[in-house]
VEXGUDO-246319 format. One record per atom (N, C-alpha, C, CB): residue number from 1; x, y, z; atom name. Coordinates in nm, 4 decimals. Atoms other than C-alpha are relative to their C-alpha. Glycine has a CB too. Example, Ala and Ser with C-alpha at 12.3 -4.5 7.8 and 13.67 -1.06 7.14 Angstrom:
BEGIN
<node 1; <0.0890; -0.1190; 0.0000>; N>;
<node 1; <1.2300; -0.4500; 0.7800>; CA>;
<node 1; <0.0900; 0.1200; 0.0000>; C>;
<node 1; <-0.0992; 0.0027; 0.1246>; CB>;
<node 2; <-0.0820; -0.1190; -0.0060>; N>;
<node 2; <1.3670; -0.1060; 0.7140>; CA>;
<node 2; <-0.0770; 0.1090; 0.0730>; C>;
<node 2; <0.0414; 0.0462; -0.1415>; CB>;
// end
This chain:
BEGIN
<node 1; <0.1236; -0.0282; -0.0700>; N>;
<node 1; <6.4760; 12.4679; 13.1241>; CA>;
<node 1; <-0.0045; 0.1491; 0.0338>; C>;
<node 1; <-0.0126; -0.0871; 0.1281>; CB>;
<node 2; <0.0184; -0.1410; -0.0322>; N>;
<node 2; <6.3327; 12.8106; 13.1827>; CA>;
<node 2; <0.0267; 0.0263; 0.1470>; C>;
<node 2; <-0.1408; 0.0452; -0.0364>; CB>;
<node 3; <-0.0196; -0.0485; -0.1359>; N>;
<node 3; <6.4484; 12.9958; 13.4916>; CA>;
<node 3; <-0.0433; 0.1449; 0.0061>; C>;
<node 3; <0.1477; -0.0158; 0.0450>; CB>;
<node 4; <0.0414; -0.1373; -0.0246>; N>;
<node 4; <6.2918; 13.3110; 13.6286>; CA>;
<node 4; <0.0674; 0.0471; 0.1280>; C>;
<node 4; <-0.1556; 0.0119; 0.0100>; CB>;
<node 5; <-0.0695; -0.0515; -0.1166>; N>;
<node 5; <6.4871; 13.5280; 13.8704>; CA>;
<node 5; <-0.0516; 0.1372; 0.0358>; C>;
<node 5; <0.1500; 0.0046; -0.0242>; CB>;
<node 6; <0.0520; -0.1276; -0.0488>; N>;
<node 6; <6.3379; 13.8037; 14.0790>; CA>;
<node 6; <0.1114; 0.0778; 0.0701>; C>;
<node 6; <-0.1198; -0.0226; 0.0961>; CB>;
<node 7; <-0.0948; -0.0854; -0.0707>; N>;
<node 7; <6.5372; 14.0980; 14.2108>; CA>;
<node 7; <-0.0632; 0.1356; 0.0253>; C>;
<node 7; <0.1314; 0.0151; -0.0798>; CB>;
<node 8; <0.0457; -0.1362; -0.0234>; N>;
<node 8; <6.4938; 14.4486; 14.3444>; CA>;
<node 8; <-0.0677; 0.0238; 0.1333>; C>;
<node 8; <-0.0919; 0.0381; -0.1061>; CB>;
<node 9; <0.0644; -0.0176; -0.1293>; N>;
<node 9; <6.3422; 14.3848; 14.6844>; CA>;
<node 9; <0.0903; 0.0720; 0.0982>; C>;
<node 9; <-0.0411; -0.1339; 0.0566>; CB>;
<node 10; <-0.0770; -0.0668; -0.1020>; N>;
<node 10; <6.4523; 14.5564; 15.0002>; CA>;
<node 10; <-0.0896; 0.0581; 0.1064>; C>;
<node 10; <0.0854; 0.1076; -0.0605>; CB>;
<node 11; <0.0721; -0.0665; -0.1079>; N>;
<node 11; <6.3513; 14.7611; 15.2993>; CA>;
<node 11; <-0.0338; 0.1427; -0.0445>; C>;
<node 11; <0.0843; 0.0006; 0.1322>; CB>;
<node 12; <0.0433; -0.1331; 0.0410>; N>;
<node 12; <6.1505; 15.0744; 15.2290>; CA>;
<node 12; <-0.1005; 0.0520; 0.1022>; C>;
<node 12; <-0.0618; -0.0024; -0.1433>; CB>;
<node 13; <0.0940; -0.0613; -0.0930>; N>;
<node 13; <5.9535; 15.3166; 15.4429>; CA>;
<node 13; <-0.1393; 0.0086; -0.0626>; C>;
<node 13; <0.0489; 0.1400; 0.0416>; CB>;
<node 14; <0.1360; -0.0190; 0.0543>; N>;
<node 14; <5.5756; 15.3480; 15.4073>; CA>;
<node 14; <-0.0046; 0.1251; -0.0866>; C>;
<node 14; <-0.1046; 0.0102; 0.1146>; CB>;
<node 15; <0.0074; -0.1096; 0.0956>; N>;
<node 15; <5.4969; 15.5688; 15.1118>; CA>;
<node 15; <0.1107; -0.0013; -0.1028>; C>;
<node 15; <0.0024; 0.1291; 0.0720>; CB>;
<node 16; <-0.1130; 0.0078; 0.0915>; N>;
<node 16; <5.8179; 15.4736; 14.9374>; CA>;
<node 16; <-0.0279; -0.0829; -0.1239>; C>;
<node 16; <0.1179; -0.0560; 0.0710>; CB>;
<node 17; <0.0132; 0.0711; 0.1273>; N>;
<node 17; <5.8797; 15.3039; 14.6039>; CA>;
<node 17; <0.1121; -0.1007; -0.0184>; C>;
<node 17; <-0.0010; 0.0988; -0.1166>; CB>;
<node 18; <-0.0980; 0.0999; 0.0421>; N>;
<node 18; <6.0595; 15.0003; 14.4687>; CA>;
<node 18; <-0.0383; -0.0482; -0.1386>; C>;
<node 18; <0.0075; -0.1192; 0.1008>; CB>;
<node 19; <0.0259; 0.0638; 0.1291>; N>;
<node 19; <6.0951; 14.8439; 14.1258>; CA>;
<node 19; <0.0594; -0.1395; 0.0022>; C>;
<node 19; <0.0589; 0.0835; -0.1177>; CB>;
<node 20; <-0.0441; 0.1382; 0.0065>; N>;
<node 20; <6.1137; 14.4687; 14.1030>; CA>;
<node 20; <0.0234; -0.0405; -0.1458>; C>;
<node 20; <-0.1034; -0.0931; 0.0667>; CB>;
<node 21; <-0.0287; 0.0517; 0.1336>; N>;
<node 21; <6.2609; 14.2852; 13.8040>; CA>;
<node 21; <-0.0132; -0.1511; -0.0001>; C>;
<node 21; <0.1412; 0.0420; -0.0466>; CB>;
<node 22; <0.0103; 0.1442; 0.0201>; N>;
<node 22; <6.1888; 13.9380; 13.6732>; CA>;
<node 22; <0.0688; -0.0308; -0.1319>; C>;
<node 22; <-0.1503; -0.0493; 0.0002>; CB>;
<node 23; <-0.0782; 0.0296; 0.1190>; N>;
<node 23; <6.4498; 13.8110; 13.4310>; CA>;
<node 23; <-0.0144; -0.1470; -0.0362>; C>;
<node 23; <0.1478; 0.0363; 0.0216>; CB>;
<node 24; <0.0132; 0.1367; 0.0491>; N>;
<node 24; <6.3986; 13.5015; 13.2188>; CA>;
<node 24; <0.1315; -0.0459; -0.0616>; C>;
<node 24; <-0.1146; -0.0106; -0.1028>; CB>;
<node 25; <-0.1268; 0.0549; 0.0487>; N>;
<node 25; <6.6817; 13.2715; 13.1167>; CA>;
<node 25; <0.0019; -0.0181; -0.1506>; C>;
<node 25; <0.0279; -0.1322; 0.0665>; CB>;
<node 26; <0.0043; 0.0165; 0.1442>; N>;
<node 26; <6.5668; 13.2566; 12.7581>; CA>;
<node 26; <-0.1086; 0.0913; -0.0557>; C>;
<node 26; <-0.0258; -0.1487; -0.0391>; CB>;
<node 27; <0.0981; -0.0894; 0.0632>; N>;
<node 27; <6.3534; 13.4427; 12.5070>; CA>;
<node 27; <-0.1380; -0.0640; 0.0063>; C>;
<node 27; <0.0393; 0.0310; -0.1477>; CB>;
<node 28; <0.1234; 0.0712; -0.0310>; N>;
<node 28; <6.0384; 13.3099; 12.6643>; CA>;
<node 28; <-0.1147; 0.0948; 0.0263>; C>;
<node 28; <0.0200; -0.0899; 0.1191>; CB>;
<node 29; <0.1043; -0.0887; -0.0495>; N>;
<node 29; <5.8513; 13.6037; 12.7989>; CA>;
<node 29; <-0.0858; 0.0585; -0.1107>; C>;
<node 29; <0.0611; 0.1108; 0.0792>; CB>;
<node 30; <0.0764; -0.0644; 0.1065>; N>;
<node 30; <5.7470; 13.7460; 12.4661>; CA>;
<node 30; <-0.1192; -0.0852; -0.0416>; C>;
<node 30; <0.0895; 0.0272; -0.1206>; CB>;
<node 31; <0.1069; 0.0887; 0.0445>; N>;
<node 31; <5.5211; 13.4437; 12.4157>; CA>;
<node 31; <-0.0980; -0.0362; 0.1114>; C>;
<node 31; <0.0593; -0.1257; -0.0573>; CB>;
<node 32; <0.0810; 0.0467; -0.1124>; N>;
<node 32; <5.3684; 13.4097; 12.7606>; CA>;
<node 32; <-0.0511; 0.1138; 0.0861>; C>;
<node 32; <0.0797; -0.0953; 0.0849>; CB>;
<node 33; <0.0446; -0.0903; -0.1051>; N>;
<node 33; <5.1582; 13.5895; 13.0152>; CA>;
<node 33; <0.0918; -0.0202; 0.1200>; C>;
<node 33; <-0.1504; -0.0251; 0.0379>; CB>;
<node 34; <-0.0852; 0.0041; -0.1166>; N>;
<node 34; <5.3811; 13.6748; 13.3087>; CA>;
<node 34; <-0.0683; 0.0751; 0.1127>; C>;
<node 34; <0.1391; 0.0594; -0.0304>; CB>;
<node 35; <0.0649; -0.0627; -0.1143>; N>;
<node 35; <5.2480; 13.7530; 13.6525>; CA>;
<node 35; <0.0938; 0.0170; 0.1176>; C>;
<node 35; <-0.1192; -0.0805; 0.0420>; CB>;
<node 36; <-0.0684; -0.0174; -0.1281>; N>;
<node 36; <5.3742; 13.8822; 13.9828>; CA>;
<node 36; <-0.0928; -0.0519; 0.1094>; C>;
<node 36; <0.0392; 0.1509; 0.0249>; CB>;
<node 37; <0.0715; 0.0574; -0.1117>; N>;
<node 37; <5.2665; 13.7022; 14.2979>; CA>;
<node 37; <0.0740; 0.0390; 0.1275>; C>;
<node 37; <-0.0127; -0.1549; -0.0139>; CB>;
<node 38; <-0.0678; -0.0286; -0.1260>; N>;
<node 38; <5.3407; 13.7593; 14.6639>; CA>;
<node 38; <-0.0559; -0.0879; 0.1110>; C>;
<node 38; <-0.0143; 0.1488; 0.0370>; CB>;
<node 39; <0.0407; 0.0776; -0.1158>; N>;
<node 39; <5.3292; 13.5716; 14.9895>; CA>;
<node 39; <0.0471; 0.0712; 0.1252>; C>;
<node 39; <0.0560; -0.1441; -0.0064>; CB>;
<node 40; <-0.0307; -0.0669; -0.1259>; N>;
<node 40; <5.3108; 13.7559; 15.3176>; CA>;
<node 40; <0.0133; -0.1052; 0.1104>; C>;
<node 40; <-0.1100; 0.1047; 0.0358>; CB>;
<node 41; <-0.0173; 0.0960; -0.1100>; N>;
<node 41; <5.4107; 13.5881; 15.6449>; CA>;
<node 41; <-0.1347; -0.0505; 0.0514>; C>;
<node 41; <0.0791; 0.0643; 0.1152>; CB>;
<node 42; <0.1224; 0.0603; -0.0524>; N>;
<node 42; <5.1408; 13.3465; 15.7552>; CA>;
<node 42; <-0.1179; 0.0006; -0.0943>; C>;
<node 42; <-0.0388; 0.0688; 0.1227>; CB>;
<node 43; <0.1112; -0.0074; 0.0964>; N>;
<node 43; <4.9334; 13.3984; 15.4418>; CA>;
<node 43; <0.0307; -0.0815; -0.1241>; C>;
<node 43; <-0.0286; 0.1461; -0.0391>; CB>;
<node 44; <-0.0178; 0.0720; 0.1243>; N>;
<node 44; <4.8775; 13.2162; 15.1165>; CA>;
<node 44; <0.0529; 0.0932; -0.1089>; C>;
<node 44; <-0.1316; -0.0644; -0.0436>; CB>;
<node 45; <-0.0489; -0.0788; 0.1133>; N>;
<node 45; <5.0436; 13.3271; 14.7969>; CA>;
<node 45; <-0.1182; 0.0527; -0.0794>; C>;
<node 45; <0.0934; -0.0845; -0.0906>; CB>;
<node 46; <0.1085; -0.0624; 0.0747>; N>;
<node 46; <4.8290; 13.5650; 14.5969>; CA>;
<node 46; <0.0531; 0.0676; -0.1254>; C>;
<node 46; <-0.0743; 0.1012; 0.0874>; CB>;
<node 47; <-0.0362; -0.0705; 0.1215>; N>;
<node 47; <4.8337; 13.7156; 14.2509>; CA>;
<node 47; <-0.0061; 0.1492; 0.0207>; C>;
<node 47; <-0.0904; -0.0406; -0.1142>; CB>;
<node 48; <-0.0095; -0.1454; -0.0157>; N>;
<node 48; <4.9335; 14.0802; 14.2332>; CA>;
<node 48; <-0.0276; 0.0704; -0.1320>; C>;
<node 48; <0.1385; 0.0397; 0.0529>; CB>;
<node 49; <0.0127; -0.0674; 0.1282>; N>;
<node 49; <4.9586; 14.1715; 13.8670>; CA>;
<node 49; <0.0382; -0.0970; -0.1103>; C>;
<node 49; <0.0879; 0.1275; -0.0054>; CB>;
<node 50; <-0.0293; 0.0871; 0.1130>; N>;
<node 50; <4.9763; 14.0146; 13.5229>; CA>;
<node 50; <0.0101; 0.0838; -0.1267>; C>;
<node 50; <-0.1083; -0.1098; -0.0151>; CB>;
<node 51; <-0.0185; -0.0686; 0.1274>; N>;
<node 51; <5.0932; 14.1252; 13.1804>; CA>;
<node 51; <-0.0201; -0.0995; -0.1134>; C>;
<node 51; <0.1405; 0.0656; -0.0083>; CB>;
<node 52; <0.0253; 0.0864; 0.1142>; N>;
<node 52; <4.9631; 13.9746; 12.8599>; CA>;
<node 52; <0.1123; 0.0115; -0.1021>; C>;
<node 52; <-0.1342; 0.0345; -0.0645>; CB>;
<node 53; <-0.1039; -0.0024; 0.1032>; N>;
<node 53; <5.2057; 13.8794; 12.5859>; CA>;
<node 53; <-0.0563; 0.0411; -0.1355>; C>;
<node 53; <0.0664; -0.1367; -0.0111>; CB>;
<node 54; <0.0605; -0.0216; 0.1305>; N>;
<node 54; <4.9582; 13.9238; 12.3029>; CA>;
<node 54; <-0.0365; 0.1466; -0.0216>; C>;
<node 54; <-0.1233; -0.0872; -0.0154>; CB>;
<node 55; <0.0376; -0.1412; 0.0111>; N>;
<node 55; <4.8272; 14.2711; 12.3715>; CA>;
<node 55; <0.0522; 0.0732; 0.1219>; C>;
<node 55; <-0.1547; 0.0173; -0.0133>; CB>;
<node 56; <-0.0540; -0.0815; -0.1082>; N>;
<node 56; <4.8936; 14.5443; 12.6215>; CA>;
<node 56; <-0.0845; -0.0085; 0.1263>; C>;
<node 56; <0.0109; 0.1438; -0.0442>; CB>;
<node 57; <0.0868; 0.0089; -0.1163>; N>;
<node 57; <4.6313; 14.4296; 12.8697>; CA>;
<node 57; <0.0770; -0.0399; 0.1241>; C>;
<node 57; <-0.1115; -0.0985; -0.0252>; CB>;
<node 58; <-0.0604; 0.0305; -0.1293>; N>;
<node 58; <4.7293; 14.4201; 13.2329>; CA>;
<node 58; <-0.1099; -0.0235; 0.1025>; C>;
<node 58; <0.0943; 0.1142; 0.0457>; CB>;
<node 59; <0.0927; 0.0298; -0.1093>; N>;
<node 59; <4.5651; 14.2993; 13.5506>; CA>;
<node 59; <0.0658; 0.0387; 0.1304>; C>;
<node 59; <-0.0409; -0.1502; 0.0010>; CB>;
<node 60; <-0.0502; -0.0350; -0.1329>; N>;
<node 60; <4.6003; 14.4263; 13.9047>; CA>;
<node 60; <-0.1001; -0.0450; 0.1062>; C>;
<node 60; <0.0262; 0.1529; 0.0107>; CB>;
<node 61; <0.0850; 0.0287; -0.1142>; N>;
<node 61; <4.4669; 14.3001; 14.2328>; CA>;
<node 61; <-0.0532; 0.1323; 0.0559>; C>;
<node 61; <0.0779; -0.0800; 0.1091>; CB>;
<node 62; <0.0595; -0.1230; -0.0531>; N>;
<node 62; <4.2356; 14.5520; 14.3981>; CA>;
<node 62; <0.0893; 0.0673; 0.1041>; C>;
<node 62; <-0.1360; -0.0302; 0.0612>; CB>;
<node 63; <-0.0820; -0.0539; -0.1083>; N>;
<node 63; <4.4798; 14.5931; 14.6842>; CA>;
<node 63; <0.1182; 0.0830; -0.0500>; C>;
<node 63; <0.0507; -0.1128; 0.0860>; CB>;
<node 64; <-0.1159; -0.0733; 0.0526>; N>;
<node 64; <4.7504; 14.7342; 14.4540>; CA>;
<node 64; <-0.0355; 0.0923; -0.1159>; C>;
<node 64; <0.1062; -0.0974; -0.0448>; CB>;
<node 65; <0.0419; -0.0797; 0.1146>; N>;
<node 65; <4.5478; 14.9008; 14.1815>; CA>;
<node 65; <0.0236; 0.1487; 0.0257>; C>;
<node 65; <-0.1477; -0.0257; -0.0317>; CB>;
<node 66; <-0.0298; -0.1419; -0.0135>; N>;
<node 66; <4.6614; 15.2578; 14.1238>; CA>;
<node 66; <0.1350; 0.0275; 0.0639>; C>;
<node 66; <-0.1069; 0.0663; 0.0800>; CB>;
<node 67; <-0.1303; -0.0190; -0.0645>; N>;
<node 67; <4.9874; 15.2024; 14.3096>; CA>;
<node 67; <0.1110; -0.0780; -0.0703>; C>;
<node 67; <-0.0075; -0.0422; 0.1461>; CB>;
<node 68; <-0.0989; 0.0843; 0.0667>; N>;
<node 68; <5.1653; 14.9247; 14.1169>; CA>;
<node 68; <-0.0204; 0.0071; -0.1512>; C>;
<node 68; <-0.0099; -0.1468; 0.0499>; CB>;
<node 69; <0.0056; 0.0029; 0.1467>; N>;
<node 69; <5.2506; 14.9170; 13.7457>; CA>;
<node 69; <0.0895; -0.1114; -0.0508>; C>;
<node 69; <0.0427; 0.1367; -0.0610>; CB>;
<node 70; <-0.0775; 0.1070; 0.0615>; N>;
<node 70; <5.3617; 14.6118; 13.5518>; CA>;
<node 70; <0.0384; 0.0414; -0.1409>; C>;
<node 70; <-0.0796; -0.1331; -0.0015>; CB>;
<node 71; <-0.0448; -0.0287; 0.1352>; N>;
<node 71; <5.5664; 14.6468; 13.2367>; CA>;
<node 71; <0.0952; -0.1097; -0.0432>; C>;
<node 71; <0.0677; 0.1394; -0.0087>; CB>;
<node 72; <-0.0884; 0.1054; 0.0479>; N>;
<node 72; <5.7737; 14.4250; 13.0157>; CA>;
<node 72; <0.0897; 0.0534; -0.1097>; C>;
<node 72; <-0.0807; -0.1202; -0.0504>; CB>;
<node 73; <-0.0943; -0.0293; 0.1061>; N>;
<node 73; <6.0788; 14.4534; 12.7938>; CA>;
<node 73; <0.0368; -0.1351; -0.0602>; C>;
<node 73; <0.1275; 0.0793; 0.0528>; CB>;
<node 74; <-0.0224; 0.1325; 0.0591>; N>;
<node 74; <6.0681; 14.1476; 12.5693>; CA>;
<node 74; <0.1407; -0.0145; -0.0567>; C>;
<node 74; <-0.1022; -0.0264; -0.1096>; CB>;
<node 75; <-0.1359; 0.0058; 0.0544>; N>;
<node 75; <6.4030; 14.2368; 12.4134>; CA>;
<node 75; <0.1007; -0.0389; 0.1079>; C>;
<node 75; <0.0386; 0.1351; -0.0616>; CB>;
<node 76; <-0.0882; 0.0331; -0.1115>; N>;
<node 76; <6.5596; 14.2012; 12.7580>; CA>;
<node 76; <-0.0508; -0.1196; 0.0786>; C>;
<node 76; <0.0150; 0.1193; 0.0921>; CB>;
<node 77; <0.0601; 0.1139; -0.0713>; N>;
<node 77; <6.3395; 13.9066; 12.8610>; CA>;
<node 77; <-0.0259; 0.0341; 0.1467>; C>;
<node 77; <0.0913; -0.1238; -0.0097>; CB>;
<node 78; <0.0187; -0.0481; -0.1363>; N>;
<node 78; <6.2431; 14.1077; 13.1674>; CA>;
<node 78; <-0.1383; 0.0611; 0.0176>; C>;
<node 78; <0.1077; 0.1023; 0.0357>; CB>;
<node 79; <0.1257; -0.0616; -0.0394>; N>;
<node 79; <5.9175; 14.2001; 13.3375>; CA>;
<node 79; <0.0255; 0.0765; 0.1296>; C>;
<node 79; <-0.1142; -0.1071; 0.0175>; CB>;
<node 80; <-0.0225; -0.0868; -0.1147>; N>;
<node 80; <5.9087; 14.4816; 13.5908>; CA>;
<node 80; <-0.1298; 0.0198; 0.0778>; C>;
<node 80; <0.0568; 0.1355; -0.0452>; CB>;
<node 81; <0.1140; -0.0404; -0.0821>; N>;
<node 81; <5.6809; 14.5737; 13.8779>; CA>;
<node 81; <0.0418; 0.1259; 0.0753>; C>;
<node 81; <-0.0449; -0.1153; 0.0993>; CB>;
<node 82; <-0.0254; -0.1260; -0.0676>; N>;
<node 82; <5.6951; 14.9392; 13.9766>; CA>;
<node 82; <-0.1016; 0.0127; 0.1122>; C>;
<node 82; <-0.0081; 0.1214; -0.0987>; CB>;
<node 83; <0.0872; -0.0067; -0.1173>; N>;
<node 83; <5.5556; 14.9749; 14.3273>; CA>;
<node 83; <0.0162; 0.1358; 0.0665>; C>;
<node 83; <0.0320; -0.1145; 0.1004>; CB>;
<node 84; <0.0007; -0.1319; -0.0626>; N>;
<node 84; <5.4639; 15.3177; 14.4605>; CA>;
<node 84; <-0.0940; 0.0015; 0.1193>; C>;
<node 84; <-0.0408; 0.1079; -0.1012>; CB>;
<node 85; <0.0872; -0.0175; -0.1177>; N>;
<node 85; <5.2963; 15.4385; 14.7798>; CA>;
<node 85; <-0.0096; -0.1295; 0.0801>; C>;
<node 85; <-0.1412; 0.0460; -0.0432>; CB>;
<node 86; <-0.0016; 0.1300; -0.0671>; N>;
<node 86; <5.4009; 15.1211; 14.9532>; CA>;
<node 86; <-0.0541; 0.0089; 0.1417>; C>;
<node 86; <0.1411; -0.0562; 0.0024>; CB>;
<node 87; <0.0615; 0.0081; -0.1314>; N>;
<node 87; <5.2166; 15.0157; 15.2668>; CA>;
<node 87; <0.0596; -0.1186; 0.0763>; C>;
<node 87; <-0.1543; -0.0135; -0.0119>; CB>;
<node 88; <-0.0512; 0.1146; -0.0774>; N>;
<node 88; <5.3207; 14.7862; 15.5513>; CA>;
<node 88; <-0.0636; -0.1323; -0.0426>; C>;
<node 88; <-0.0247; 0.0225; 0.1488>; CB>;
<node 89; <0.0665; 0.1237; 0.0424>; N>;
<node 89; <5.0667; 14.5326; 15.4241>; CA>;
<node 89; <0.0509; -0.0514; -0.1345>; C>;
<node 89; <-0.1494; 0.0221; -0.0079>; CB>;
<node 90; <-0.0645; 0.0488; 0.1228>; N>;
<node 90; <5.2674; 14.5083; 15.1004>; CA>;
<node 90; <0.1224; -0.0857; 0.0313>; C>;
<node 90; <0.0406; 0.1181; -0.0893>; CB>;
<node 91; <-0.1135; 0.0817; -0.0397>; N>;
<node 91; <5.5411; 14.3344; 15.2976>; CA>;
<node 91; <-0.0248; -0.1461; -0.0346>; C>;
<node 91; <0.0276; 0.0154; 0.1498>; CB>;
<node 92; <0.0169; 0.1381; 0.0466>; N>;
<node 92; <5.5909; 13.9931; 15.1387>; CA>;
<node 92; <0.1223; -0.0395; -0.0817>; C>;
<node 92; <-0.1308; -0.0160; -0.0845>; CB>;
<node 93; <-0.0940; 0.0468; 0.1009>; N>;
<node 93; <5.8157; 13.7780; 14.9267>; CA>;
<node 93; <-0.0741; 0.0046; -0.1336>; C>;
<node 93; <0.0543; -0.1459; 0.0326>; CB>;
<node 94; <0.0608; -0.0173; 0.1309>; N>;
<node 94; <5.7409; 13.8640; 14.5648>; CA>;
<node 94; <0.0643; -0.0964; -0.0997>; C>;
<node 94; <0.0142; 0.1463; -0.0482>; CB>;
<node 95; <-0.0428; 0.0988; 0.0995>; N>;
<node 95; <5.7642; 13.6051; 14.2881>; CA>;
<node 95; <-0.0576; 0.0371; -0.1357>; C>;
<node 95; <-0.0442; -0.1435; 0.0408>; CB>;
<node 96; <0.0591; -0.0054; 0.1328>; N>;
<node 96; <5.7174; 13.6067; 13.9147>; CA>;
<node 96; <-0.0145; -0.1423; -0.0522>; C>;
<node 96; <0.0860; 0.0867; -0.0967>; CB>;
<node 97; <0.0256; 0.1313; 0.0576>; N>;
<node 97; <5.5843; 13.3178; 13.7146>; CA>;
<node 97; <-0.0859; 0.0228; -0.1222>; C>;
<node 97; <-0.0693; -0.0975; 0.1025>; CB>;
<node 98; <0.0985; -0.0085; 0.1060>; N>;
<node 98; <5.3781; 13.2434; 13.4103>; CA>;
<node 98; <-0.1378; 0.0142; 0.0645>; C>;
<node 98; <0.0066; -0.1250; -0.0939>; CB>;
<node 99; <0.1356; -0.0088; -0.0514>; N>;
<node 99; <5.0073; 13.3038; 13.4457>; CA>;
<node 99; <-0.0940; -0.0749; -0.0942>; C>;
<node 99; <-0.0438; 0.1481; 0.0161>; CB>;
<node 100; <-0.0061; 0.0541; -0.1365>; N>;
<node 100; <4.8601; 13.0648; 13.5339>; CA>;
<node 100; <0.1392; -0.0522; 0.0348>; C>;
<node 100; <-0.1024; -0.1121; 0.0167>; CB>;
<node 101; <-0.1355; 0.0374; -0.0408>; N>;
<node 101; <5.1689; 12.9761; 13.7380>; CA>;
<node 101; <0.0281; -0.1485; -0.0178>; C>;
<node 101; <0.0225; 0.0384; 0.1438>; CB>;
<node 102; <-0.0463; 0.1368; 0.0143>; N>;
<node 102; <5.3692; 12.6609; 13.6788>; CA>;
<node 102; <0.0937; -0.0324; 0.1155>; C>;
<node 102; <0.0705; -0.0211; -0.1364>; CB>;
<node 103; <-0.0810; 0.0387; -0.1164>; N>;
<node 103; <5.5244; 12.4733; 13.9705>; CA>;
<node 103; <0.1491; 0.0065; -0.0302>; C>;
<node 103; <-0.0370; -0.1408; 0.0458>; CB>;
<node 104; <-0.1425; 0.0091; 0.0335>; N>;
<node 104; <5.8537; 12.4319; 13.7869>; CA>;
<node 104; <0.0675; 0.1357; -0.0081>; C>;
<node 104; <0.0176; -0.0721; -0.1310>; CB>;
<node 105; <-0.0610; -0.1314; 0.0233>; N>;
<node 105; <5.9046; 12.8061; 13.7469>; CA>;
<node 105; <0.0076; 0.0871; 0.1246>; C>;
<node 105; <-0.0767; 0.0728; -0.1058>; CB>;
<node 106; <-0.0118; -0.0815; -0.1217>; N>;
<node 106; <5.8762; 12.9241; 14.1072>; CA>;
<node 106; <0.1472; 0.0145; 0.0370>; C>;
<node 106; <-0.0802; -0.0633; 0.1180>; CB>;
<node 107; <-0.1356; -0.0273; -0.0427>; N>;
<node 107; <6.2019; 13.0899; 14.2076>; CA>;
<node 107; <0.0037; 0.0289; 0.1485>; C>;
<node 107; <0.0586; 0.1164; -0.0783>; CB>;
<node 108; <-0.0151; -0.0292; -0.1426>; N>;
<node 108; <6.3276; 13.2107; 14.5427>; CA>;
<node 108; <-0.0733; 0.1265; 0.0393>; C>;
<node 108; <0.1467; 0.0126; 0.0361>; CB>;
<node 109; <0.0700; -0.1235; -0.0301>; N>;
<node 109; <6.1476; 13.5417; 14.5146>; CA>;
<node 109; <0.0940; 0.1079; 0.0504>; C>;
<node 109; <-0.1081; -0.0252; 0.1014>; CB>;
<node 110; <-0.0759; -0.1114; -0.0546>; N>;
<node 110; <6.2599; 13.8778; 14.6417>; CA>;
<node 110; <-0.0830; 0.0636; 0.1111>; C>;
<node 110; <0.0360; 0.1043; -0.1111>; CB>;
<node 111; <0.0704; -0.0469; -0.1181>; N>;
<node 111; <6.1694; 14.0111; 14.9848>; CA>;
<node 111; <-0.0168; 0.1511; -0.0028>; C>;
<node 111; <0.0738; -0.0423; 0.1260>; CB>;
<node 112; <0.0318; -0.1416; -0.0135>; N>;
<node 112; <5.9974; 14.3464; 15.0153>; CA>;
<node 112; <-0.0515; 0.0221; 0.1416>; C>;
<node 112; <-0.1054; 0.0464; -0.1073>; CB>;
<node 113; <0.0411; -0.0322; -0.1361>; N>;
<node 113; <5.9706; 14.4898; 15.3646>; CA>;
<node 113; <-0.0320; 0.1483; 0.0062>; C>;
<node 113; <0.1106; -0.0381; 0.1035>; CB>;
<node 114; <0.0430; -0.1389; -0.0116>; N>;
<node 114; <5.7730; 14.8073; 15.4210>; CA>;
<node 114; <-0.0170; 0.0308; 0.1477>; C>;
<node 114; <-0.1328; 0.0262; -0.0794>; CB>;
<node 115; <0.0006; -0.0266; -0.1441>; N>;
<node 115; <5.8447; 14.9458; 15.7639>; CA>;
<node 115; <0.0720; 0.1306; 0.0282>; C>;
<node 115; <0.0660; -0.1159; 0.0782>; CB>;
<node 116; <-0.0670; -0.1224; -0.0432>; N>;
<node 116; <5.9392; 15.2657; 15.9384>; CA>;
<node 116; <0.1006; -0.0309; 0.1104>; C>;
<node 116; <-0.1028; 0.1040; 0.0488>; CB>;
// end
């Protein structure tokens, strides 16, 4: 069964940067759209960014557009989320999944805390 594992979270000051990684347990990503999602305390999970497997098209939520960049390395079965100019409102647990997401593929996520 496919497993997706997120990593790279941590504590960062406002204006700082982090790069999250989503590693797949098998050569799966090259065939699927992969998205990043996040869930802030007390809020519902929301989509942040998505990368198409067929072409180079990407999607970004308005709240992160211009600050976050999604990329993928199919040879490494890994999708990345480069996050710049981080804001306190970016604080959340970040998850990767297929897009649309599948219940079976939700992992534990990686916590990003933006605070001074």
